[in-house]
N, C-alpha and C positions, 0 to 999 in steps of 0.2 A: 279443436273447440268448435261446435257448431255456431253458425252465426246466430241462429235464433236464441240458442242459450245465452250468448253473449249479449245480445240486444236486451233479453228479457232481465238477466242479471242486473244490468245497469240501469234499465227502466224502473225497475220496481224496489230495487234496493233502497231501504230507509236512510242507509248510512253514504249514499253515493248522491252527488249533485246530478240533477236531471240534464240528459245530454240530448240534442236533436236527434231525430232519426236518421238525417243525413250525416251527421257526424259518427253515429253509431255504424251505420251502413258503411261508410268509408273505412272506418277502423277495421271491421269485420272483413271487407274486401282486401285489405292490406294483409290482415293475419292469415287469410286463405289463400293469398298470393303464393307463399312459400319463400319470398324473398327474405322477409323478416327471419325466418327460421335459419335460412341459409347464413345471414350475418350473425345470428345468434350462436349458431355452431362453429363457426370460425372464431368468434371471440372466446368461446369455450376452449377451443383448441389452443389459442395463444395463451389463455389464462393458465391452462394445465402445463405448458411448456414453462411458463414464466416462474411457476410455483415449483417446478420439478428444479429449475436452474437455481432458485432461492434455497431450496433445500438441500442441493449439493453444495452450494457455497457455505451454507451454514455447517454442513457435516465437515468440510474442508477446515473451517475456522475452529470447530471443536476439535477436531483431531488434532490440528496444530498445536492448540492451547494444551492439549493433554501431552503432546510430546515435549513441551517447553516446562511443564510442571514435573515430569518425570525425572 
């Protein structure tokens, strides 16, 4: 997201609280840095692994329950 768009969106949106230019500039700089995106990407991977693990656990329990009912 371009820094100019980000600053304009938050400066002119009637639904957002006005933020100082310095704060907006710092936030835009951090977003453009790439570190935030790397962290988010890593967290997404962890979430996907956890969801896959939970799904596998659920399927195992469902199958065990079906075997007991048969």
